[in-house]
N, C-alpha and C positions, 0 to 999 in steps of 0.2 A: 503494501499500500505507499502510496507516496502522496504529497501535497502539489497543488499548482500555484503559482503567483497569478492572480488575476487581476489584482489592483495595485496602484501605488497612491497612497493617500498623503494629500499636501496641505498641512494645516497653515491658514493665512487670514488676513482681515477681510479681504475683497475675493471672494471666490468666481465672480463674473469675470473681474478683470484678469484674475492670474489666467482663468481658461482661456479665455480668449488671446492673453499672451501666446500661451503653450500650442492653442490649437493652431495660431499662425506659426510659429517655431516648426512645427511638426507635420503641418498640413492635415491635422485631425480634424475631427467635428464634435461638438457637443451631443452625446448620446443620452444622457439623461440629466434631468434636474428634479432636486427632490428639496423642497423648502430653499434653504440659500445653499444646498450643496449642488456644486456641478459636476460631472462626469465626462470625460472626454475620451476619444478613443479613435483607432484606424477601422475599426469595425463595431459593429453592435453585438457584443458576446452573448451566447445563450449557455445554459449550463451543460447541457449535452455536448456541446463544441469543445467546453474546457474539458469534460471528462473524457472525451475520445483522444486527445494531443494537447501537448504545450501550445499555447495561443498567445499572442501579446498581452500584456496587461493594458489595463485603462488608468489614464491619471483621474483622481478624486480630489476636489477642492472643498474642504472642510472649513466653515467660519471658526475661528477662536480668539476668545479675548485678549490673550498674551501675545505680544511681539516677540522677536525672533532675539534671543540673547546672546548666543555662540555661534561658531561655525557648524555647519550642516554635519551630521555624523553618516548620512547619506546623500550621495548627489545623483544627478543625472548627467549621462555624457551624449552629447549628439555628434553626429558628422554630417558634413555636407554632403549631397548626393550628386550635385552639381557645382562647378566653380571650385576656388580654392577656398581655404580657411580662414583667409583673411576676408573673402569676398563674404562668407558666412557671417564672420564676426560684424561685418559693416551692416548686414542687414537686420541682424539681432539688435545691436543698436539702436536702429531706425525703429523697431518695434518696442523698445523701452528698456532694453537689458542695458547693464554698464558692465565695462571691463572690471574685475576685482584688482584690489591693491596686491593681493596675493598669488604672484605669478613664478613659475618654477623657472631658474635661470636656464635657457637650453634646451626647454620642454617643447616637444612637438604640438601641445596643445595650448588653448586659452582660456584661463579661468574667467568666468563671469558671474554676475546676479541677474537674476529676474529681477521683476518690478517691485516685487516683497524682499528684497536682498538674499534669496536661496541661491548658493552657489550652484555652478553646472559648469561643465566644462565641453568647449568645442573642439573636438580631436582632427586627426587630418581628413582630409577630402576622399570621399569614395569614387570620386570622379577619375578614374585612372584607365 
């Protein structure tokens, strides 16, 4: 018996804003809204599909009252499908991301933050 990773939950102040940002980053769509909670995904999952095979997880944005106080213990990594890593960084900056001050010297990735200061990395391009 095993489990399946079906969703990644992001605590935030403004679920609609963060869901819109990540939908634009990933090319995903809103697949569910429940009160103040917003779920996005690349597909609309069913329990039967998850039971049959490992499928990509969805992202769920849940409102919480407290703010972020430390570096994320878990973060997302994205890779541009077309263009260079720097092209993707430029696109993400236009969507509301920021470059993090915590860069690794000589790294092949760029550390960024989303509109609520959650860290994520832009890795090398998949356009090869």
